[in-house]
N, C-alpha and C positions, 0 to 999 in steps of 0.2 A: 504494500500500500504506500502511496505517496505520503511523505512526512510533512508536517507543518513547516519545517525549515525549508524543504524544497518548494513548497507553495509560496512561502514568503519571498524567496529568492525570485521565483517566476513572476510574482506580482511586480517586482522592481524592473524586470526585463520585458514586460508586456507592453506592446504599443496599443493602448486603448483607443476605441472609437469614440468614447465619451470623455468629456473634459473632467468629470468627477466619477471615477469608477465606483461601483456599488458591490460590496461584499458583506455578507452577513455571517457566514460560517464556512470554514475551509472544506467541510464535507460536501458542500454544493459544487465546489471545484472538482472534488473527487468523483462526484456523480457525473458531471459533464465529461471528465476524462474517460470514465468507463464507457460511456455512450460513444464517444469519438473513437476509442480504442476498438470497439466492435465493428466499426465501419470499414469497408474496403476502401483502400486509398488508391488514387489514380496519380498519373505523373504530373499533371498540372492542376492548378486551382480553377474552379469554375468562375466565370465572369458574373453570373447572376445566381441569386439564391433560388434553388429549385424547391426547397421545402423550408419551413420555419424551423431551423435546427434547434434553436433555443426552446421553442414550443414543443418540439418532439421530445427533447430531453426532459422537460418538465412533465409532460404527460406520462412518459415511461417511468419516471421515478416518483411521480406523485408529489413533487416538491417544486416550489418556485426556484428558478435558476436565473440569475441576471446575465445579461450580455457580457458583462465583465468577467463573470465566472467562466463562461465558455471561452473567452479570449485567453484567460490564464491557463485553462486546461489545454488549449491548443498550443500555447507556448511550452508547456510541460511535455507534451507528447512529441517524441522524436520523429514520428512519421507524418505529422500534420504540417502542411504548408499553406500559405495564404493568410488573408486577413478576414475576420468575421464580416460578413457571413459567407465569404467565398473561399472555402477550404478545398483541399484536394480530395474530396470524398466522391465516391461513385454515386450516381443518381439512383442506382439500385441499392437502396438502403437495407441494412441488416438490422432486424429487431434483436437487440442485445438480450442475452439470457438474464433473467431476474437474479440469478445467483451472483452476478457481478455486484449487487447491492447488499449482499449479506453482511458485510462488515462495516457498513456506513450507517451510522445511527440517525442521521438527519433525514433518512428516507421516509416517505409517507407521514411526515409530521408537518402540519400546517399551522403556523401561528398567524399567518396573514389571512384573516377571514375574507377580505375583499377578493384576494386571488382565488381562494377556494370557491367562492361564489361564482367567479368568472369561468373557472376551468375545472368543474367537478368531473373527475374520472374521464378525462378526454383522450386517454390512450386508445389508439385504434390500430390493431395489427395490420389492417389494410394499407397503412402508410408505408409498410415495409414489403420488399420483394422476397427477402430471405429471412430465416430465423437462425440464430446462432446455436 
């Protein structure tokens, strides 16, 4: 598992798309990392976002994930290239195994009631072409 020290170092090295990055808990970066890790990587990054990557990660984990969390996870991942939202991910998305979330305690815990009202159980396996 990625350590807090590795995450803190990655936060310093991330080129954020927002002027004020938002991070609430390092487990959210771990969640984003696991989702990105499950995806097939291609040689070049996409020019356009083909799916709402952040929203797919949130739906899969049942947890709010900020754009900044995804950006740090991408910085941490040795095989991810590009800038949010244009990463070098295949458009044939892989639904990650839920076992990837076993050791991450922030999974499926919502303290943001407004987010929970907006996105209740929005995970849809049809968003994915393959299963891990």
